[in-house]
C-alpha positions as a printed Julia matrix, in Angstrom:
597×3 Matrix{Float64}:
  0.0     0.0     0.0
  2.82    2.39    0.91
  4.6     1.65   -2.35
  1.47    2.37   -4.37
  1.09    5.75   -2.65
  4.61    6.8    -3.67
  3.92    5.91   -7.32
  0.69    7.93   -7.3
  2.5    10.97   -5.86
  5.15   10.74   -8.58
  2.52   10.67  -11.32
  0.79   13.7    -9.81
  4.15   15.58   -9.74
  4.77   14.78  -13.4
  1.28   15.97  -14.37
  1.77   19.21  -12.41
  5.2    19.72  -14.04
  3.76   19.18  -17.5
  0.83   21.44  -16.85
  2.57   24.31  -15.12
  6.26   24.57  -16.14
  5.87   25.28  -19.93
  3.22   27.58  -21.47
  2.83   29.96  -24.41
  2.09   33.59  -23.51
  1.59   34.8   -27.12
  1.73   33.64  -30.72
  1.53   36.03  -33.7
  2.44   36.57  -37.35
  5.38   38.98  -37.86
  4.06   40.74  -40.94
  7.2    42.8   -41.69
  9.73   40.08  -40.81
 11.05   38.55  -44.06
 13.53   36.12  -42.46
 11.65   33.03  -43.67
 11.75   34.26  -47.27
 15.21   35.93  -47.35
 18.16   34.45  -49.18
 20.49   32.77  -46.7
 17.78   32.0   -44.12
 15.32   30.03  -46.31
 14.6    26.38  -45.46
 12.4    24.0   -47.49
 10.1    21.2   -46.26
  9.98   17.62  -47.56
  7.79   18.78  -50.45
 10.27   21.43  -51.61
  8.11   24.34  -50.44
  9.59   27.25  -48.51
  9.04   26.45  -44.84
  7.47   28.77  -42.31
  9.64   30.01  -39.43
  8.51   30.19  -35.79
 10.85   32.32  -33.64
 10.44   30.87  -30.15
 11.43   33.52  -27.61
 12.9    32.09  -24.4
 15.99   32.43  -22.24
 16.17   28.65  -21.76
 17.94   26.17  -24.01
 17.43   22.45  -24.51
 13.9    22.46  -25.91
 12.73   19.9   -28.48
  9.74   20.33  -30.79
  7.44   17.67  -32.29
  5.08   18.5   -35.16
  3.3    15.17  -35.26
  2.6    13.69  -38.69
  3.8    16.83  -40.59
  7.04   16.94  -38.61
  9.57   19.7   -37.95
 11.84   20.85  -40.8
 14.76   22.27  -38.78
 15.62   23.82  -35.39
 18.34   26.44  -34.86
 19.34   27.79  -31.42
 19.81   31.6   -31.48
 20.58   34.09  -28.66
 17.37   34.58  -26.65
 15.29   32.61  -29.16
 15.01   29.33  -31.07
 14.23   29.25  -34.78
 11.83   26.39  -35.58
 11.17   25.8   -39.3
  7.83   24.03  -39.88
  5.85   22.96  -42.96
  2.86   24.88  -44.28
 -0.46   23.91  -42.58
  0.99   22.73  -39.24
 -1.87   22.68  -36.67
 -0.19   21.78  -33.39
  3.14   20.93  -31.81
  4.49   19.42  -28.61
  7.28   21.25  -26.76
  9.52   19.27  -24.4
 12.35   20.08  -21.95
 14.28   17.59  -19.79
 13.92   19.7   -16.62
 10.86   21.84  -17.31
  8.56   19.17  -18.62
  6.25   18.89  -21.63
  3.62   21.1   -23.25
  1.59   18.57  -25.25
 -0.34   19.3   -28.42
 -0.22   23.12  -28.32
 -2.71   24.17  -30.99
 -1.34   27.03  -33.1
 -3.86   29.93  -33.0
 -3.22   31.1   -36.59
 -2.96   29.32  -39.93
  0.66   28.58  -40.79
  1.53   29.77  -44.32
  4.57   29.05  -46.44
  7.54   31.5   -46.23
  6.03   33.48  -43.32
  7.66   34.3   -39.99
  5.88   33.92  -36.64
  6.72   34.66  -33.0
  6.0    32.37  -30.02
  6.84   33.59  -26.5
  7.33   30.75  -23.98
  6.77   30.94  -20.23
  8.6    28.25  -18.25
  7.3    27.85  -14.71
  6.9    30.17  -11.75
 10.61   30.78  -11.24
 11.35   31.32  -14.91
  8.19   33.23  -15.76
  9.56   36.55  -14.51
 12.85   35.98  -16.26
 11.24   35.09  -19.59
  8.85   37.99  -19.51
 11.69   40.38  -18.79
 13.98   38.95  -21.49
 14.76   41.6   -24.14
 13.09   40.91  -27.45
 14.16   44.14  -29.2
 17.38   46.06  -29.72
 18.7    49.24  -31.36
 19.96   49.18  -34.91
 22.62   51.84  -35.52
 23.49   52.93  -39.06
 26.81   54.74  -39.52
 26.89   56.18  -43.05
 29.32   57.92  -45.35
 28.78   60.6   -46.67
 27.24   62.29  -43.62
 24.25   63.57  -45.63
 23.18   60.01  -46.48
 19.82   58.75  -45.22
 18.46   55.24  -44.61
 15.1    53.63  -45.32
 14.46   50.67  -42.96
 11.54   48.42  -43.9
  9.9    51.33  -45.76
 10.45   53.9   -42.99
 12.9    56.76  -43.51
 14.88   57.22  -40.29
 15.95   60.55  -38.86
 19.65   61.12  -39.54
 22.15   63.31  -37.72
 25.6    63.72  -39.28
 25.49   60.32  -40.97
 24.08   58.34  -37.97
 20.56   56.93  -37.68
 19.11   54.69  -34.94
 15.9    52.7   -34.49
 14.68   50.31  -31.76
 13.56   47.15  -33.57
 12.07   43.84  -32.42
 14.2    40.8   -33.05
 13.97   39.9   -36.7
 15.46   40.56  -40.11
 14.78   43.8   -41.94
 15.53   45.29  -45.34
 17.33   48.63  -45.62
 18.38   51.04  -48.36
 20.97   53.82  -47.91
 21.25   56.64  -50.43
 22.63   60.17  -50.85
 22.7    62.73  -53.66
 25.46   62.0   -56.21
 26.27   58.61  -54.61
 25.38   55.04  -55.62
 22.62   53.64  -53.38
 23.27   50.49  -51.35
 20.64   47.96  -50.19
 20.79   44.97  -47.85
 19.2    43.34  -44.81
 20.01   43.4   -41.12
 19.13   40.77  -38.51
 18.43   41.97  -34.97
 18.86   39.21  -32.36
 21.38   40.27  -29.71
 19.67   41.37  -26.46
 22.89   42.79  -25.02
 24.47   44.81  -27.82
 23.32   47.31  -30.44
 23.51   46.09  -34.0
 25.79   48.47  -35.93
 25.61   48.68  -39.72
 28.46   50.57  -41.43
 27.7    51.76  -44.96
 30.16   53.69  -47.12
 28.46   54.71  -50.36
 30.48   54.85  -53.53
 30.54   58.29  -55.17
 28.68   58.79  -58.41
 30.81   61.84  -59.32
 34.33   62.91  -60.11
 36.38   65.79  -58.8
 36.92   68.07  -61.8
 39.16   71.14  -62.13
 38.43   73.59  -64.96
 41.1    76.09  -66.02
 41.02   78.95  -68.54
 43.55   81.63  -69.4
 42.96   85.33  -68.88
 40.87   84.99  -65.71
 37.75   84.5   -67.85
 34.44   83.48  -66.31
 33.72   79.72  -66.22
 30.11   78.59  -66.71
 28.89   75.0   -66.34
 25.5    74.2   -67.87
 24.52   77.87  -67.65
 25.71   78.41  -64.07
 28.62   80.73  -63.23
 31.27   78.82  -61.26
 34.24   81.17  -61.01
 36.99   83.09  -62.8
 40.14   81.53  -64.2
 39.85   78.25  -62.32
 37.17   76.17  -60.58
 37.24   72.82  -58.78
 34.1    70.9   -57.89
 32.24   67.59  -58.12
 30.38   66.62  -61.29
 28.19   63.55  -61.71
 28.48   61.4   -64.8
 26.88   63.03  -67.83
 27.29   65.5   -70.67
 28.17   69.1   -69.79
 28.4    72.39  -71.65
 31.38   74.41  -70.47
 31.45   78.11  -71.41
 34.07   80.76  -70.93
 33.09   84.42  -71.02
 34.82   87.77  -70.76
 33.79   91.34  -71.38
 34.51   92.45  -74.96
 35.22   88.86  -75.99
 33.31   86.2   -77.92
 32.14   83.36  -75.67
 33.77   79.96  -76.08
 31.71   76.74  -75.82
 32.92   73.2   -75.12
 30.8    70.05  -74.71
 32.39   67.24  -72.69
 31.3    63.86  -71.34
 32.24   63.36  -67.69
 32.68   59.8   -66.43
 33.13   58.74  -62.82
 36.8    58.09  -62.03
 38.57   57.74  -58.67
 41.29   60.17  -59.74
 40.67   63.96  -60.06
 40.25   65.25  -63.61
 41.71   68.51  -64.97
 40.27   70.14  -68.09
 41.76   73.17  -69.84
 39.04   75.22  -71.53
 39.43   77.4   -74.58
 39.62   81.08  -73.69
 37.13   83.59  -75.14
 38.36   85.32  -78.27
 38.66   89.13  -78.11
 36.21   91.33  -79.99
 38.35   94.01  -81.61
 38.03   97.16  -83.64
 40.31  100.05  -84.59
 40.55  103.82  -84.47
 41.89  106.28  -87.03
 43.19  109.21  -84.94
 44.3   112.48  -86.51
 44.9   116.0   -85.3
 45.6   119.5   -86.46
 48.49  120.15  -86.04
 49.89  116.64  -86.47
 52.58  114.85  -84.45
 50.6   115.18  -81.23
 50.94  112.45  -78.58
 48.05  109.97  -78.41
 47.01  108.46  -75.08
 44.26  105.83  -75.03
 42.95  104.88  -71.6
 46.0   106.56  -70.09
 48.56  104.66  -72.19
 50.63  106.34  -74.89
 50.13  104.59  -78.24
 51.94  106.88  -80.71
 51.63  110.18  -82.58
 48.99  111.59  -84.89
 48.14  110.6   -87.53
 47.89  107.0   -86.31
 45.77  103.94  -87.07
 45.38  102.17  -83.72
 44.4    98.51  -84.08
 43.42   95.73  -81.69
 41.21   97.88  -79.48
 38.6    96.07  -77.44
 35.02   96.98  -78.31
 33.38   99.41  -75.93
 34.13  102.86  -74.62
 37.66  104.29  -74.44
 39.13  107.62  -73.45
 41.57  109.41  -75.72
 43.82  112.32  -74.84
 45.73  114.1   -77.62
 48.52  116.31  -76.33
 51.07  118.61  -77.93
 53.35  121.16  -76.31
 51.99  124.67  -76.64
 48.42  123.45  -77.16
 45.56  122.58  -74.84
 44.93  118.85  -74.41
 42.08  117.35  -76.41
 40.02  114.82  -74.35
 37.06  112.75  -75.45
 35.35  109.41  -75.01
 34.83  107.26  -78.12
 33.24  103.91  -78.82
 34.92  101.01  -80.62
 32.68   98.54  -82.48
 33.57   95.14  -83.88
 35.18   95.22  -87.32
 34.63   99.0   -87.59
 37.0   101.95  -87.69
 36.29  104.81  -85.3
 37.52  108.12  -86.71
 38.73  110.89  -84.43
 39.96  114.26  -85.67
 41.11  116.73  -83.03
 41.63  120.42  -83.65
 44.07  121.55  -80.97
 43.84  125.07  -79.58
 46.95  126.99  -78.67
 47.37  127.51  -74.95
 47.6   131.09  -73.7
 50.87  132.2   -72.13
 50.71  132.46  -68.38
 51.49  135.95  -67.11
 53.26  136.43  -63.78
 54.05  139.59  -61.83
 57.81  139.97  -61.93
 59.46  140.97  -58.66
 56.34  140.34  -56.62
 55.58  137.59  -54.15
 52.35  136.76  -55.94
 50.58  137.15  -59.24
 47.51  136.1   -61.2
 46.53  135.75  -64.83
 43.66  134.33  -66.87
 44.07  131.3   -69.14
 40.82  130.95  -71.07
 38.08  130.64  -68.45
 40.56  129.5   -65.82
 42.74  131.54  -63.46
 46.41  130.93  -62.71
 47.99  132.11  -59.46
 51.68  132.33  -58.6
 53.19  132.35  -55.12
 56.91  133.05  -55.43
 57.88  130.61  -58.18
 54.97  128.19  -57.55
 51.95  128.42  -59.86
 48.58  126.71  -59.56
 45.43  126.77  -61.7
 41.85  127.3   -60.62
 39.37  125.79  -63.1
 36.08  127.56  -63.75
 33.02  125.45  -62.93
 29.91  126.95  -64.5
 26.87  126.87  -62.29
 24.15  124.33  -62.87
 21.64  121.89  -61.4
 22.31  118.22  -60.66
 21.04  115.31  -58.62
 23.26  114.83  -55.58
 23.69  111.46  -53.86
 23.08  107.91  -55.01
 20.37  105.28  -54.69
 23.04  102.6   -54.97
 25.73  104.1   -52.81
 27.93  102.49  -50.24
 26.36  103.45  -46.9
 27.9   103.12  -43.47
 27.03  101.17  -40.32
 24.06  103.43  -39.57
 22.54  103.28  -43.05
 23.15  104.56  -46.53
 24.34  108.14  -46.08
 24.21  108.88  -49.82
 20.4   108.89  -49.73
 18.05  110.43  -50.53
 19.02  111.67  -53.97
 18.08  115.38  -54.08
 18.25  118.27  -56.51
 20.93  120.92  -55.96
 21.5   124.16  -57.88
 24.89  125.88  -57.66
 26.27  129.22  -58.78
 29.52  129.34  -60.76
 32.8   128.96  -58.85
 36.43  127.93  -59.32
 38.03  124.72  -58.1
 41.68  123.73  -57.93
 42.88  121.87  -61.02
 44.75  119.58  -58.63
 44.92  118.85  -54.97
 47.14  121.36  -53.12
 50.7   120.17  -53.69
 53.47  119.99  -51.14
 55.46  122.68  -52.96
 52.51  125.12  -52.8
 51.85  124.38  -49.13
 55.53  124.96  -48.31
 55.55  128.2   -50.33
 52.72  129.52  -48.14
 53.47  127.9   -44.77
 57.26  127.55  -44.89
 57.22  123.85  -44.02
 56.04  120.53  -45.4
 54.14  118.22  -42.99
 53.68  115.37  -45.5
 54.6   111.79  -44.72
 55.2   110.72  -48.33
 57.49  113.5   -49.61
 57.43  114.81  -53.18
 57.1   118.38  -54.46
 54.26  117.58  -56.89
 52.58  115.07  -54.64
 49.5   116.25  -52.73
 50.2   117.63  -49.27
 48.87  115.33  -46.52
 48.93  114.97  -42.76
 46.95  118.22  -42.58
 43.84  118.65  -40.43
 40.77  120.7   -41.34
 42.0   123.31  -38.85
 45.44  123.32  -40.53
 43.72  123.96  -43.87
 41.99  127.05  -42.46
 45.33  128.52  -41.36
 46.85  127.78  -44.8
 43.89  129.47  -46.56
 44.11  132.57  -44.35
 47.78  133.04  -45.22
 47.11  132.36  -48.93
 44.38  135.01  -48.94
 46.77  137.55  -47.41
 49.31  136.82  -50.15
 46.84  136.98  -53.06
 44.2   139.39  -51.83
 41.55  136.81  -52.82
 39.09  134.73  -50.77
 40.1   131.12  -51.21
 38.24  128.5   -49.16
 37.48  124.79  -49.03
 34.7   123.68  -51.41
 31.3   122.84  -50.04
 30.36  119.18  -50.3
 27.85  119.99  -53.06
 30.47  121.96  -55.03
 32.91  119.08  -54.67
 30.44  116.45  -55.94
 29.16  118.6   -58.84
 32.72  119.18  -60.06
 33.72  115.53  -59.54
 30.76  114.43  -61.67
 31.96  116.75  -64.49
 29.64  119.7   -63.85
 27.49  120.59  -66.84
 29.69  118.38  -69.04
 29.05  115.23  -67.0
 28.99  111.89  -68.85
 27.61  109.93  -65.9
 30.88  108.3   -64.85
 30.92  106.55  -61.45
 34.48  107.79  -60.89
 35.63  111.33  -61.63
 36.26  111.13  -65.38
 35.88  107.41  -66.16
 33.96  104.2   -65.86
 37.28  102.55  -64.93
 38.75  103.63  -61.6
 42.33  102.77  -62.64
 42.18  105.41  -65.39
 41.67  108.32  -63.02
 42.62  107.27  -59.48
 45.44  106.05  -57.3
 43.82  103.59  -54.85
 44.88  100.6   -52.77
 45.08   98.34  -55.84
 47.6   100.4   -57.84
 49.19  102.99  -55.55
 51.97  100.9   -54.06
 50.88  102.2   -50.62
 51.88  105.83  -51.28
 50.71  109.05  -52.87
 51.71  110.0   -56.42
 52.42  113.21  -58.31
 49.26  115.03  -59.35
 48.08  114.99  -63.0
 49.45  111.51  -63.72
 45.98  110.09  -64.34
 43.29  111.25  -66.78
 41.39  114.44  -66.01
 37.61  114.51  -65.78
 35.29  116.38  -68.15
 36.18  119.76  -66.56
 39.94  119.2   -66.64
 40.17  118.4   -62.91
 42.69  115.77  -61.82
 42.76  113.22  -58.97
 39.29  113.95  -57.63
 39.08  110.17  -57.25
 41.92  108.7   -55.21
 45.41  109.94  -54.18
 44.26  111.71  -50.94
 40.93  112.36  -49.24
 39.95  116.02  -49.64
 38.51  118.13  -46.83
 35.25  119.96  -47.55
 33.93  123.02  -45.72
 30.75  121.35  -44.4
 29.95  119.7   -41.13
 28.9   116.09  -41.82
 25.16  115.35  -41.65
 22.31  113.44  -43.29
 20.83  114.49  -46.62
 17.24  115.67  -47.0
 15.05  115.27  -50.07
 14.18  118.92  -50.7
 15.57  121.09  -53.51
 18.54  123.19  -52.41
 20.36  126.29  -53.67
 24.08  126.6   -52.86
 23.79  124.38  -49.73
 26.38  124.88  -46.99
 25.64  121.71  -44.97
 24.58  121.55  -41.29
 25.18  124.59  -39.08
 27.01  122.52  -36.46
 28.46  119.09  -35.88
 31.39  117.08  -34.55
 33.03  115.85  -37.79
 33.76  117.43  -41.17
 33.11  115.98  -44.62
 35.95  114.33  -46.58
 35.54  113.19  -50.2
 37.21  111.28  -53.05
 38.99  108.34  -51.46
 42.76  107.93  -51.28
 45.77  105.77  -52.1
 44.79  103.37  -49.3
 41.04  103.23  -50.07
 39.09  100.8   -52.23
 37.39  101.66  -55.52
 33.96  102.24  -53.96
 35.37  104.97  -51.69
 36.63  106.79  -54.79
 33.21  107.12  -56.43
 31.77  110.59  -57.02
 28.91  110.1   -54.54
 30.77  108.36  -51.69
 30.78  110.28  -48.38
 33.04  110.0   -45.37
 34.05  112.2   -42.44
 36.76  112.92  -39.91
 37.39  115.02  -36.84
 38.58  118.53  -37.84
 41.72  118.1   -35.68
 42.72  114.76  -37.15
 45.91  114.49  -39.25
 46.98  111.48  -41.26
 48.91  110.65  -44.41
 45.76  110.14  -46.48
 44.16  113.56  -45.74
 44.71  116.56  -48.04
 42.74  119.4   -49.63
 41.66  121.16  -52.83
 40.98  124.89  -53.01
 37.77  126.64  -54.03
 37.22  130.26  -55.05
 34.05  132.2   -55.77
């Protein structure tokens, strides 16, 4: 009897073990998991069909699976799960473990289809239940991509990317991905997530679909690629495979076109483009009398009569000069394959008259006046009164706004303005000393303050008996523009700053003798560049009303300076540009020009 009782107790223990120690907490179809139908993880049943895959999630090992009459195709132990391949149509299975017992005839709650992936989560007894339920069944996938602007699509979802890195928490399974970036070859693949302890890192380095190309052209011409400006003279960039139109362009030149096929190569490519061809014309230049010097755009080209060839199309300035005659200045236009004809009738210059034995003298030369202090003479050019628009809508403003606005109408009476900036030799003749930093008799005086200029003018007036002064800002701008003879030049006498001005680009960091550049329409020199010129006015904002002989604000803290200098850029040398300085300030870019009513 006692022996029978022991056997009964053992049977009860086995039944309890089978009933309680193994159970299934969930079973579902993994709709986006393609493991069962992905190359490398496909298994086939005895009929040659692609088997279904059940991913059994458990932290335990040692399980066996029985599919009854249909059987089990294959079992593979994986970290934290067991892959069980089964045939299509399986209805139930028995799960066994040597320590945990048996789960008999577990009926599968869904229909098992070929090439599909399913998930079964096992619970193994009271002790193991907590452990199994807490077992990780998902993990982060980390994509590290080159180039950093690449992005990844994981199972149809585009992941957020930061500097070439994208992450996504995914359930255990196998997923398809595609990485792509502009101008790179896309790369596709699949990633299997199954490690509960470590992130799954996918490194993808896309292959470029472009080549590094350098384009060079002589003469600093513009380089255009498929209608887009890339640079001047040389450009390096990335081009994808394809056919390109390369153009080179330059003012007064015919464009050059080149069509090239670019293929992807690992090595950089260098292409030398054909330069634009110049568009040329010629000028037939004559004068009466002949044998006068010809200067075109400030460069001497010969004597009259002269046929000057190979001139670029467009506007040019010509100066015809002969000793004893007034210079002839004009602007002419060269057109392609045409001959521009220029005939200058030179007028004899009037002899300057000086007062012998006197410290000063004056004489008239045409409409101009010439003054002599000791043995130093200087010319004041007549500026006929007129009306003009002062300021600029496209000027260079300052930190507080565009101080060349608003454009306003100004009417001026006639006056005289110095042909040149006051030279060092004239300043020394009046003041007895030369304060300039960059010495030279015919260079403009500099390192003079506005206050210094007033002392100089007072002494000059005592010597001449006249009333010299600094020009008003309006007088300065009207004369710089060319007065009533203005041609609309942005710089005083030219469209090209180098023709009329010494600035930072061509000065060699110093002042230069006056009258070495072209004069403007009134015969005034160096109103652009060389040294800044003090004006009489206090500095202030413009107003839009019409004005007659404006004198500027009645008070202020800084005085107007105009014209730019040897250390200024081209914009500062324009006829409308305004600047200012303290009236006590001295520096080697500050000088003056005289005015006389």
